[in-house]
Biotite code that builds the C-alpha atoms (Angstrom):
import biotite.structure as struc

atoms = struc.array([
    struc.Atom([0.002, 0.004, -0.003], chain_id="A", res_id=1, res_name="UNK", atom_name="CA", element="C"),
    struc.Atom([1.156, 3.540, -0.767], chain_id="A", res_id=2, res_name="UNK", atom_name="CA", element="C"),
    struc.Atom([1.086, 5.911, 2.199], chain_id="A", res_id=3, res_name="UNK", atom_name="CA", element="C"),
    struc.Atom([1.928, 9.614, 2.351], chain_id="A", res_id=4, res_name="UNK", atom_name="CA", element="C"),
    struc.Atom([3.104, 12.101, 4.985], chain_id="A", res_id=5, res_name="UNK", atom_name="CA", element="C"),
    struc.Atom([4.900, 15.454, 4.998], chain_id="A", res_id=6, res_name="UNK", atom_name="CA", element="C"),
    struc.Atom([7.111, 17.491, 7.310], chain_id="A", res_id=7, res_name="UNK", atom_name="CA", element="C"),
    struc.Atom([7.748, 15.247, 10.301], chain_id="A", res_id=8, res_name="UNK", atom_name="CA", element="C"),
    struc.Atom([10.910, 17.259, 11.053], chain_id="A", res_id=9, res_name="UNK", atom_name="CA", element="C"),
    struc.Atom([12.499, 14.683, 13.355], chain_id="A", res_id=10, res_name="UNK", atom_name="CA", element="C"),
    struc.Atom([14.942, 16.443, 15.723], chain_id="A", res_id=11, res_name="UNK", atom_name="CA", element="C"),
    struc.Atom([13.485, 19.923, 15.046], chain_id="A", res_id=12, res_name="UNK", atom_name="CA", element="C"),
    struc.Atom([13.070, 21.007, 18.644], chain_id="A", res_id=13, res_name="UNK", atom_name="CA", element="C"),
    struc.Atom([11.896, 24.550, 17.946], chain_id="A", res_id=14, res_name="UNK", atom_name="CA", element="C"),
    struc.Atom([8.669, 23.264, 16.387], chain_id="A", res_id=15, res_name="UNK", atom_name="CA", element="C"),
    struc.Atom([7.449, 22.399, 19.877], chain_id="A", res_id=16, res_name="UNK", atom_name="CA", element="C"),
    struc.Atom([7.267, 26.085, 20.781], chain_id="A", res_id=17, res_name="UNK", atom_name="CA", element="C"),
    struc.Atom([7.305, 27.904, 17.416], chain_id="A", res_id=18, res_name="UNK", atom_name="CA", element="C"),
    struc.Atom([5.310, 27.682, 14.156], chain_id="A", res_id=19, res_name="UNK", atom_name="CA", element="C"),
    struc.Atom([3.594, 24.312, 14.801], chain_id="A", res_id=20, res_name="UNK", atom_name="CA", element="C"),
    struc.Atom([3.543, 24.590, 18.592], chain_id="A", res_id=21, res_name="UNK", atom_name="CA", element="C"),
    struc.Atom([3.535, 20.783, 18.760], chain_id="A", res_id=22, res_name="UNK", atom_name="CA", element="C"),
    struc.Atom([3.634, 20.890, 22.545], chain_id="A", res_id=23, res_name="UNK", atom_name="CA", element="C"),
    struc.Atom([6.056, 18.068, 23.312], chain_id="A", res_id=24, res_name="UNK", atom_name="CA", element="C"),
    struc.Atom([8.236, 18.708, 26.359], chain_id="A", res_id=25, res_name="UNK", atom_name="CA", element="C"),
    struc.Atom([11.428, 17.608, 24.623], chain_id="A", res_id=26, res_name="UNK", atom_name="CA", element="C"),
    struc.Atom([12.523, 16.742, 21.096], chain_id="A", res_id=27, res_name="UNK", atom_name="CA", element="C"),
    struc.Atom([13.194, 13.189, 22.310], chain_id="A", res_id=28, res_name="UNK", atom_name="CA", element="C"),
    struc.Atom([9.535, 12.901, 23.338], chain_id="A", res_id=29, res_name="UNK", atom_name="CA", element="C"),
    struc.Atom([8.426, 14.249, 19.934], chain_id="A", res_id=30, res_name="UNK", atom_name="CA", element="C"),
    struc.Atom([10.677, 11.799, 18.054], chain_id="A", res_id=31, res_name="UNK", atom_name="CA", element="C"),
    struc.Atom([9.505, 8.846, 20.137], chain_id="A", res_id=32, res_name="UNK", atom_name="CA", element="C"),
    struc.Atom([5.820, 9.684, 19.562], chain_id="A", res_id=33, res_name="UNK", atom_name="CA", element="C"),
    struc.Atom([6.270, 10.136, 15.804], chain_id="A", res_id=34, res_name="UNK", atom_name="CA", element="C"),
    struc.Atom([8.165, 6.835, 15.573], chain_id="A", res_id=35, res_name="UNK", atom_name="CA", element="C"),
    struc.Atom([5.407, 5.081, 17.493], chain_id="A", res_id=36, res_name="UNK", atom_name="CA", element="C"),
    struc.Atom([2.642, 6.576, 15.339], chain_id="A", res_id=37, res_name="UNK", atom_name="CA", element="C"),
    struc.Atom([4.472, 5.723, 12.111], chain_id="A", res_id=38, res_name="UNK", atom_name="CA", element="C"),
    struc.Atom([5.053, 2.121, 13.110], chain_id="A", res_id=39, res_name="UNK", atom_name="CA", element="C"),
    struc.Atom([1.499, 1.629, 14.355], chain_id="A", res_id=40, res_name="UNK", atom_name="CA", element="C"),
    struc.Atom([0.263, 2.387, 10.852], chain_id="A", res_id=41, res_name="UNK", atom_name="CA", element="C"),
    struc.Atom([3.010, 1.172, 8.514], chain_id="A", res_id=42, res_name="UNK", atom_name="CA", element="C"),
    struc.Atom([3.459, -2.527, 7.759], chain_id="A", res_id=43, res_name="UNK", atom_name="CA", element="C"),
    struc.Atom([6.663, -4.011, 6.381], chain_id="A", res_id=44, res_name="UNK", atom_name="CA", element="C"),
    struc.Atom([5.519, -4.056, 2.751], chain_id="A", res_id=45, res_name="UNK", atom_name="CA", element="C"),
    struc.Atom([3.978, -0.573, 2.730], chain_id="A", res_id=46, res_name="UNK", atom_name="CA", element="C"),
    struc.Atom([5.613, 2.164, 0.682], chain_id="A", res_id=47, res_name="UNK", atom_name="CA", element="C"),
    struc.Atom([5.755, 5.459, 2.569], chain_id="A", res_id=48, res_name="UNK", atom_name="CA", element="C"),
    struc.Atom([6.295, 8.558, 0.450], chain_id="A", res_id=49, res_name="UNK", atom_name="CA", element="C"),
    struc.Atom([7.537, 11.460, 2.564], chain_id="A", res_id=50, res_name="UNK", atom_name="CA", element="C"),
    struc.Atom([6.745, 14.789, 0.935], chain_id="A", res_id=51, res_name="UNK", atom_name="CA", element="C"),
    struc.Atom([9.802, 16.520, 2.304], chain_id="A", res_id=52, res_name="UNK", atom_name="CA", element="C"),
    struc.Atom([11.506, 17.596, 5.511], chain_id="A", res_id=53, res_name="UNK", atom_name="CA", element="C"),
    struc.Atom([11.859, 14.200, 7.098], chain_id="A", res_id=54, res_name="UNK", atom_name="CA", element="C"),
    struc.Atom([14.688, 15.395, 9.358], chain_id="A", res_id=55, res_name="UNK", atom_name="CA", element="C"),
    struc.Atom([16.088, 18.624, 10.718], chain_id="A", res_id=56, res_name="UNK", atom_name="CA", element="C"),
    struc.Atom([19.543, 17.382, 11.638], chain_id="A", res_id=57, res_name="UNK", atom_name="CA", element="C"),
    struc.Atom([23.145, 17.367, 10.475], chain_id="A", res_id=58, res_name="UNK", atom_name="CA", element="C"),
    struc.Atom([24.118, 14.337, 12.524], chain_id="A", res_id=59, res_name="UNK", atom_name="CA", element="C"),
    struc.Atom([24.334, 11.091, 10.529], chain_id="A", res_id=60, res_name="UNK", atom_name="CA", element="C"),
    struc.Atom([24.040, 8.961, 13.668], chain_id="A", res_id=61, res_name="UNK", atom_name="CA", element="C"),
    struc.Atom([20.811, 10.704, 14.681], chain_id="A", res_id=62, res_name="UNK", atom_name="CA", element="C"),
    struc.Atom([19.343, 10.263, 11.218], chain_id="A", res_id=63, res_name="UNK", atom_name="CA", element="C"),
    struc.Atom([20.318, 6.605, 11.002], chain_id="A", res_id=64, res_name="UNK", atom_name="CA", element="C"),
    struc.Atom([18.922, 5.892, 14.465], chain_id="A", res_id=65, res_name="UNK", atom_name="CA", element="C"),
    struc.Atom([15.445, 6.910, 13.256], chain_id="A", res_id=66, res_name="UNK", atom_name="CA", element="C"),
    struc.Atom([15.762, 5.500, 9.717], chain_id="A", res_id=67, res_name="UNK", atom_name="CA", element="C"),
    struc.Atom([16.624, 2.059, 11.071], chain_id="A", res_id=68, res_name="UNK", atom_name="CA", element="C"),
    struc.Atom([13.500, 2.034, 13.239], chain_id="A", res_id=69, res_name="UNK", atom_name="CA", element="C"),
    struc.Atom([10.911, 3.250, 10.734], chain_id="A", res_id=70, res_name="UNK", atom_name="CA", element="C"),
    struc.Atom([8.740, 0.508, 9.220], chain_id="A", res_id=71, res_name="UNK", atom_name="CA", element="C"),
    struc.Atom([8.109, 0.209, 5.502], chain_id="A", res_id=72, res_name="UNK", atom_name="CA", element="C"),
    struc.Atom([9.813, 1.081, 2.267], chain_id="A", res_id=73, res_name="UNK", atom_name="CA", element="C"),
    struc.Atom([10.647, 4.775, 2.374], chain_id="A", res_id=74, res_name="UNK", atom_name="CA", element="C"),
    struc.Atom([10.626, 7.178, -0.596], chain_id="A", res_id=75, res_name="UNK", atom_name="CA", element="C"),
    struc.Atom([11.496, 10.869, -0.305], chain_id="A", res_id=76, res_name="UNK", atom_name="CA", element="C"),
    struc.Atom([10.464, 13.988, -2.146], chain_id="A", res_id=77, res_name="UNK", atom_name="CA", element="C"),
    struc.Atom([13.221, 16.398, -1.157], chain_id="A", res_id=78, res_name="UNK", atom_name="CA", element="C"),
    struc.Atom([12.218, 19.291, 1.058], chain_id="A", res_id=79, res_name="UNK", atom_name="CA", element="C"),
    struc.Atom([14.082, 22.490, 1.821], chain_id="A", res_id=80, res_name="UNK", atom_name="CA", element="C"),
    struc.Atom([15.543, 21.042, 5.049], chain_id="A", res_id=81, res_name="UNK", atom_name="CA", element="C"),
    struc.Atom([16.581, 17.659, 3.675], chain_id="A", res_id=82, res_name="UNK", atom_name="CA", element="C"),
    struc.Atom([19.786, 18.856, 2.066], chain_id="A", res_id=83, res_name="UNK", atom_name="CA", element="C"),
    struc.Atom([21.231, 19.360, 5.555], chain_id="A", res_id=84, res_name="UNK", atom_name="CA", element="C"),
    struc.Atom([21.345, 15.627, 6.266], chain_id="A", res_id=85, res_name="UNK", atom_name="CA", element="C"),
    struc.Atom([21.289, 14.033, 2.790], chain_id="A", res_id=86, res_name="UNK", atom_name="CA", element="C"),
    struc.Atom([24.815, 15.298, 2.131], chain_id="A", res_id=87, res_name="UNK", atom_name="CA", element="C"),
    struc.Atom([26.227, 14.002, 5.431], chain_id="A", res_id=88, res_name="UNK", atom_name="CA", element="C"),
    struc.Atom([28.759, 11.206, 5.145], chain_id="A", res_id=89, res_name="UNK", atom_name="CA", element="C"),
    struc.Atom([27.533, 8.003, 6.743], chain_id="A", res_id=90, res_name="UNK", atom_name="CA", element="C"),
    struc.Atom([23.759, 8.530, 6.312], chain_id="A", res_id=91, res_name="UNK", atom_name="CA", element="C"),
    struc.Atom([22.168, 5.218, 5.357], chain_id="A", res_id=92, res_name="UNK", atom_name="CA", element="C"),
    struc.Atom([20.629, 6.198, 2.040], chain_id="A", res_id=93, res_name="UNK", atom_name="CA", element="C"),
    struc.Atom([19.997, 2.520, 1.302], chain_id="A", res_id=94, res_name="UNK", atom_name="CA", element="C"),
    struc.Atom([16.865, 2.871, 3.443], chain_id="A", res_id=95, res_name="UNK", atom_name="CA", element="C"),
    struc.Atom([15.261, 4.783, 0.566], chain_id="A", res_id=96, res_name="UNK", atom_name="CA", element="C"),
    struc.Atom([13.714, 3.201, -2.510], chain_id="A", res_id=97, res_name="UNK", atom_name="CA", element="C"),
    struc.Atom([14.153, 6.534, -4.251], chain_id="A", res_id=98, res_name="UNK", atom_name="CA", element="C"),
    struc.Atom([14.841, 10.210, -3.545], chain_id="A", res_id=99, res_name="UNK", atom_name="CA", element="C"),
    struc.Atom([13.520, 12.813, -6.002], chain_id="A", res_id=100, res_name="UNK", atom_name="CA", element="C"),
    struc.Atom([12.719, 16.536, -6.064], chain_id="A", res_id=101, res_name="UNK", atom_name="CA", element="C"),
    struc.Atom([9.347, 15.831, -7.721], chain_id="A", res_id=102, res_name="UNK", atom_name="CA", element="C"),
    struc.Atom([7.384, 12.802, -8.887], chain_id="A", res_id=103, res_name="UNK", atom_name="CA", element="C"),
    struc.Atom([4.196, 11.679, -10.628], chain_id="A", res_id=104, res_name="UNK", atom_name="CA", element="C"),
    struc.Atom([2.794, 8.199, -10.144], chain_id="A", res_id=105, res_name="UNK", atom_name="CA", element="C"),
    struc.Atom([-0.289, 6.043, -10.285], chain_id="A", res_id=106, res_name="UNK", atom_name="CA", element="C"),
    struc.Atom([-2.122, 5.129, -7.112], chain_id="A", res_id=107, res_name="UNK", atom_name="CA", element="C"),
    struc.Atom([-4.932, 2.803, -8.056], chain_id="A", res_id=108, res_name="UNK", atom_name="CA", element="C"),
    struc.Atom([-7.080, 4.676, -10.584], chain_id="A", res_id=109, res_name="UNK", atom_name="CA", element="C"),
    struc.Atom([-5.634, 8.062, -9.625], chain_id="A", res_id=110, res_name="UNK", atom_name="CA", element="C"),
    struc.Atom([-2.782, 10.097, -11.039], chain_id="A", res_id=111, res_name="UNK", atom_name="CA", element="C"),
    struc.Atom([-0.837, 11.648, -8.160], chain_id="A", res_id=112, res_name="UNK", atom_name="CA", element="C"),
    struc.Atom([1.425, 14.698, -8.308], chain_id="A", res_id=113, res_name="UNK", atom_name="CA", element="C"),
    struc.Atom([4.041, 14.774, -5.539], chain_id="A", res_id=114, res_name="UNK", atom_name="CA", element="C"),
    struc.Atom([5.908, 17.928, -4.576], chain_id="A", res_id=115, res_name="UNK", atom_name="CA", element="C"),
    struc.Atom([7.204, 19.377, -1.312], chain_id="A", res_id=116, res_name="UNK", atom_name="CA", element="C"),
    struc.Atom([5.898, 22.753, -2.445], chain_id="A", res_id=117, res_name="UNK", atom_name="CA", element="C"),
    struc.Atom([2.236, 23.407, -3.403], chain_id="A", res_id=118, res_name="UNK", atom_name="CA", element="C"),
    struc.Atom([1.886, 23.341, -7.193], chain_id="A", res_id=119, res_name="UNK", atom_name="CA", element="C"),
    struc.Atom([-1.110, 25.422, -8.194], chain_id="A", res_id=120, res_name="UNK", atom_name="CA", element="C"),
    struc.Atom([-1.374, 24.548, -11.897], chain_id="A", res_id=121, res_name="UNK", atom_name="CA", element="C"),
    struc.Atom([-0.372, 20.904, -11.733], chain_id="A", res_id=122, res_name="UNK", atom_name="CA", element="C"),
    struc.Atom([-0.156, 18.352, -14.541], chain_id="A", res_id=123, res_name="UNK", atom_name="CA", element="C"),
    struc.Atom([-3.426, 16.621, -15.535], chain_id="A", res_id=124, res_name="UNK", atom_name="CA", element="C"),
    struc.Atom([-5.395, 19.034, -13.331], chain_id="A", res_id=125, res_name="UNK", atom_name="CA", element="C"),
    struc.Atom([-8.317, 19.105, -15.793], chain_id="A", res_id=126, res_name="UNK", atom_name="CA", element="C"),
    struc.Atom([-8.712, 15.352, -16.151], chain_id="A", res_id=127, res_name="UNK", atom_name="CA", element="C"),
    struc.Atom([-11.986, 13.927, -14.841], chain_id="A", res_id=128, res_name="UNK", atom_name="CA", element="C"),
    struc.Atom([-13.745, 10.602, -14.893], chain_id="A", res_id=129, res_name="UNK", atom_name="CA", element="C"),
    struc.Atom([-16.863, 10.134, -17.022], chain_id="A", res_id=130, res_name="UNK", atom_name="CA", element="C"),
    struc.Atom([-18.960, 10.720, -13.867], chain_id="A", res_id=131, res_name="UNK", atom_name="CA", element="C"),
    struc.Atom([-17.237, 14.065, -13.265], chain_id="A", res_id=132, res_name="UNK", atom_name="CA", element="C"),
    struc.Atom([-15.032, 12.972, -10.376], chain_id="A", res_id=133, res_name="UNK", atom_name="CA", element="C"),
    struc.Atom([-11.362, 14.041, -10.386], chain_id="A", res_id=134, res_name="UNK", atom_name="CA", element="C"),
    struc.Atom([-8.662, 11.721, -11.678], chain_id="A", res_id=135, res_name="UNK", atom_name="CA", element="C"),
    struc.Atom([-5.675, 13.670, -10.370], chain_id="A", res_id=136, res_name="UNK", atom_name="CA", element="C"),
    struc.Atom([-4.577, 14.779, -6.891], chain_id="A", res_id=137, res_name="UNK", atom_name="CA", element="C"),
    struc.Atom([-1.726, 17.119, -6.016], chain_id="A", res_id=138, res_name="UNK", atom_name="CA", element="C"),
    struc.Atom([-0.098, 16.186, -2.675], chain_id="A", res_id=139, res_name="UNK", atom_name="CA", element="C"),
    struc.Atom([2.181, 18.705, -1.019], chain_id="A", res_id=140, res_name="UNK", atom_name="CA", element="C"),
    struc.Atom([3.757, 19.843, 2.252], chain_id="A", res_id=141, res_name="UNK", atom_name="CA", element="C"),
    struc.Atom([6.105, 22.686, 3.248], chain_id="A", res_id=142, res_name="UNK", atom_name="CA", element="C"),
    struc.Atom([3.483, 25.168, 4.473], chain_id="A", res_id=143, res_name="UNK", atom_name="CA", element="C"),
    struc.Atom([2.527, 23.201, 7.622], chain_id="A", res_id=144, res_name="UNK", atom_name="CA", element="C"),
    struc.Atom([-0.630, 24.842, 9.049], chain_id="A", res_id=145, res_name="UNK", atom_name="CA", element="C"),
    struc.Atom([0.615, 28.392, 8.556], chain_id="A", res_id=146, res_name="UNK", atom_name="CA", element="C"),
    struc.Atom([-0.640, 31.575, 6.892], chain_id="A", res_id=147, res_name="UNK", atom_name="CA", element="C"),
    struc.Atom([0.683, 30.129, 3.630], chain_id="A", res_id=148, res_name="UNK", atom_name="CA", element="C"),
    struc.Atom([-1.789, 27.243, 3.976], chain_id="A", res_id=149, res_name="UNK", atom_name="CA", element="C"),
    struc.Atom([-4.578, 29.853, 4.272], chain_id="A", res_id=150, res_name="UNK", atom_name="CA", element="C"),
    struc.Atom([-3.429, 31.346, 0.959], chain_id="A", res_id=151, res_name="UNK", atom_name="CA", element="C"),
    struc.Atom([-3.321, 27.907, -0.690], chain_id="A", res_id=152, res_name="UNK", atom_name="CA", element="C"),
    struc.Atom([-6.877, 27.258, 0.507], chain_id="A", res_id=153, res_name="UNK", atom_name="CA", element="C"),
    struc.Atom([-7.993, 30.637, -0.840], chain_id="A", res_id=154, res_name="UNK", atom_name="CA", element="C"),
    struc.Atom([-6.519, 29.718, -4.216], chain_id="A", res_id=155, res_name="UNK", atom_name="CA", element="C"),
    struc.Atom([-8.330, 26.399, -4.214], chain_id="A", res_id=156, res_name="UNK", atom_name="CA", element="C"),
    struc.Atom([-11.650, 27.998, -3.298], chain_id="A", res_id=157, res_name="UNK", atom_name="CA", element="C"),
    struc.Atom([-11.250, 30.606, -6.022], chain_id="A", res_id=158, res_name="UNK", atom_name="CA", element="C"),
    struc.Atom([-10.246, 28.033, -8.615], chain_id="A", res_id=159, res_name="UNK", atom_name="CA", element="C"),
    struc.Atom([-13.145, 25.721, -7.838], chain_id="A", res_id=160, res_name="UNK", atom_name="CA", element="C"),
    struc.Atom([-15.577, 28.626, -8.243], chain_id="A", res_id=161, res_name="UNK", atom_name="CA", element="C"),
    struc.Atom([-14.144, 29.685, -11.587], chain_id="A", res_id=162, res_name="UNK", atom_name="CA", element="C"),
    struc.Atom([-16.158, 28.679, -14.657], chain_id="A", res_id=163, res_name="UNK", atom_name="CA", element="C"),
    struc.Atom([-14.479, 28.069, -17.998], chain_id="A", res_id=164, res_name="UNK", atom_name="CA", element="C"),
    struc.Atom([-16.530, 29.101, -20.981], chain_id="A", res_id=165, res_name="UNK", atom_name="CA", element="C"),
    struc.Atom([-16.551, 26.341, -23.596], chain_id="A", res_id=166, res_name="UNK", atom_name="CA", element="C"),
    struc.Atom([-17.784, 26.048, -27.177], chain_id="A", res_id=167, res_name="UNK", atom_name="CA", element="C"),
    struc.Atom([-20.434, 23.514, -26.206], chain_id="A", res_id=168, res_name="UNK", atom_name="CA", element="C"),
    struc.Atom([-20.715, 23.846, -22.449], chain_id="A", res_id=169, res_name="UNK", atom_name="CA", element="C"),
    struc.Atom([-19.230, 25.640, -19.472], chain_id="A", res_id=170, res_name="UNK", atom_name="CA", element="C"),
    struc.Atom([-17.203, 23.728, -16.925], chain_id="A", res_id=171, res_name="UNK", atom_name="CA", element="C"),
    struc.Atom([-15.690, 24.152, -13.485], chain_id="A", res_id=172, res_name="UNK", atom_name="CA", element="C"),
    struc.Atom([-11.937, 23.876, -12.925], chain_id="A", res_id=173, res_name="UNK", atom_name="CA", element="C"),
    struc.Atom([-10.944, 20.897, -10.772], chain_id="A", res_id=174, res_name="UNK", atom_name="CA", element="C"),
    struc.Atom([-8.535, 21.697, -7.947], chain_id="A", res_id=175, res_name="UNK", atom_name="CA", element="C"),
    struc.Atom([-7.617, 18.752, -5.767], chain_id="A", res_id=176, res_name="UNK", atom_name="CA", element="C"),
    struc.Atom([-4.646, 19.807, -3.654], chain_id="A", res_id=177, res_name="UNK", atom_name="CA", element="C"),
    struc.Atom([-4.054, 18.072, -0.318], chain_id="A", res_id=178, res_name="UNK", atom_name="CA", element="C"),
    struc.Atom([-1.620, 19.185, 2.355], chain_id="A", res_id=179, res_name="UNK", atom_name="CA", element="C"),
    struc.Atom([-0.264, 15.952, 3.878], chain_id="A", res_id=180, res_name="UNK", atom_name="CA", element="C"),
    struc.Atom([1.123, 17.751, 6.931], chain_id="A", res_id=181, res_name="UNK", atom_name="CA", element="C"),
    struc.Atom([1.905, 15.212, 9.644], chain_id="A", res_id=182, res_name="UNK", atom_name="CA", element="C"),
    struc.Atom([-0.093, 17.004, 12.353], chain_id="A", res_id=183, res_name="UNK", atom_name="CA", element="C"),
    struc.Atom([-3.282, 16.691, 10.268], chain_id="A", res_id=184, res_name="UNK", atom_name="CA", element="C"),
    struc.Atom([-2.991, 12.879, 10.557], chain_id="A", res_id=185, res_name="UNK", atom_name="CA", element="C"),
    struc.Atom([-1.679, 12.727, 14.136], chain_id="A", res_id=186, res_name="UNK", atom_name="CA", element="C"),
    struc.Atom([1.764, 11.954, 12.734], chain_id="A", res_id=187, res_name="UNK", atom_name="CA", element="C"),
    struc.Atom([0.697, 8.837, 10.806], chain_id="A", res_id=188, res_name="UNK", atom_name="CA", element="C"),
    struc.Atom([1.300, 8.208, 7.106], chain_id="A", res_id=189, res_name="UNK", atom_name="CA", element="C"),
    struc.Atom([-2.064, 7.738, 5.362], chain_id="A", res_id=190, res_name="UNK", atom_name="CA", element="C"),
    struc.Atom([-3.299, 6.273, 2.080], chain_id="A", res_id=191, res_name="UNK", atom_name="CA", element="C"),
    struc.Atom([-4.586, 8.584, -0.638], chain_id="A", res_id=192, res_name="UNK", atom_name="CA", element="C"),
    struc.Atom([-8.197, 7.688, 0.167], chain_id="A", res_id=193, res_name="UNK", atom_name="CA", element="C"),
    struc.Atom([-7.580, 8.405, 3.851], chain_id="A", res_id=194, res_name="UNK", atom_name="CA", element="C"),
    struc.Atom([-6.007, 11.752, 3.027], chain_id="A", res_id=195, res_name="UNK", atom_name="CA", element="C"),
    struc.Atom([-8.968, 12.649, 0.788], chain_id="A", res_id=196, res_name="UNK", atom_name="CA", element="C"),
    struc.Atom([-11.301, 12.007, 3.734], chain_id="A", res_id=197, res_name="UNK", atom_name="CA", element="C"),
    struc.Atom([-9.102, 13.924, 6.198], chain_id="A", res_id=198, res_name="UNK", atom_name="CA", element="C"),
    struc.Atom([-8.920, 16.849, 3.789], chain_id="A", res_id=199, res_name="UNK", atom_name="CA", element="C"),
    struc.Atom([-12.688, 16.903, 3.246], chain_id="A", res_id=200, res_name="UNK", atom_name="CA", element="C"),
    struc.Atom([-13.349, 16.921, 7.000], chain_id="A", res_id=201, res_name="UNK", atom_name="CA", element="C"),
    struc.Atom([-10.693, 19.576, 7.633], chain_id="A", res_id=202, res_name="UNK", atom_name="CA", element="C"),
    struc.Atom([-12.157, 21.893, 5.005], chain_id="A", res_id=203, res_name="UNK", atom_name="CA", element="C"),
    struc.Atom([-15.436, 21.933, 6.864], chain_id="A", res_id=204, res_name="UNK", atom_name="CA", element="C"),
    struc.Atom([-13.657, 23.662, 9.755], chain_id="A", res_id=205, res_name="UNK", atom_name="CA", element="C"),
    struc.Atom([-11.455, 26.086, 7.795], chain_id="A", res_id=206, res_name="UNK", atom_name="CA", element="C"),
    struc.Atom([-12.423, 29.700, 8.401], chain_id="A", res_id=207, res_name="UNK", atom_name="CA", element="C"),
    struc.Atom([-10.806, 32.300, 6.188], chain_id="A", res_id=208, res_name="UNK", atom_name="CA", element="C"),
    struc.Atom([-10.729, 35.751, 7.859], chain_id="A", res_id=209, res_name="UNK", atom_name="CA", element="C"),
    struc.Atom([-13.011, 38.172, 6.041], chain_id="A", res_id=210, res_name="UNK", atom_name="CA", element="C"),
    struc.Atom([-10.218, 40.672, 5.436], chain_id="A", res_id=211, res_name="UNK", atom_name="CA", element="C"),
    struc.Atom([-8.150, 37.964, 3.731], chain_id="A", res_id=212, res_name="UNK", atom_name="CA", element="C"),
    struc.Atom([-10.794, 36.812, 1.278], chain_id="A", res_id=213, res_name="UNK", atom_name="CA", element="C"),
    struc.Atom([-9.949, 37.683, -2.315], chain_id="A", res_id=214, res_name="UNK", atom_name="CA", element="C"),
    struc.Atom([-12.829, 39.607, -3.845], chain_id="A", res_id=215, res_name="UNK", atom_name="CA", element="C"),
    struc.Atom([-14.242, 38.292, -7.130], chain_id="A", res_id=216, res_name="UNK", atom_name="CA", element="C"),
    struc.Atom([-14.330, 41.769, -8.633], chain_id="A", res_id=217, res_name="UNK", atom_name="CA", element="C"),
    struc.Atom([-10.534, 41.968, -8.461], chain_id="A", res_id=218, res_name="UNK", atom_name="CA", element="C"),
    struc.Atom([-10.242, 39.318, -11.155], chain_id="A", res_id=219, res_name="UNK", atom_name="CA", element="C"),
])
């Protein structure tokens, strides 16, 4: 089974008190909980695709300690913090099936776009099934649950409300972008179908401040 997760940031102690405010007392406690959550979900044959920022460390021994304890076959989409440890001598890169800056793959009947950074106009965005359901999903990370995620959500809302005028009929623009941020799944890698459900439920609770809403008349 393919599973996805983004931005665990093992060893990134500041995330307990800044940006994410994860709330763990120590980075050791955070690492231990994330390891436990990962291994509760991931079986030996599962393929886990990390959408960037797996570690925030420059210590090969630290990185290997976690890598050797994570279940599953690990793939990595490089994030902006991953260069710090990927270049370190002694890191066990054999734990990865592949490491890429960007990827596209099939997951069941779906085409999946994988990038650490949100890609607004992604490949195959307009493809739909005969029943009108989307065929393509864009999975991303990087923005955590920050103000940038609010902007991404505004873009999605605007795109989904935009109507394309066609020769025979008008049509809406599909926009299926899912932030696979680890805190949205309680630090567990999830399948695409699980992420779709998590994203749908999360969108019911998203409130965009009125002064941040982009007015239609501006476009």
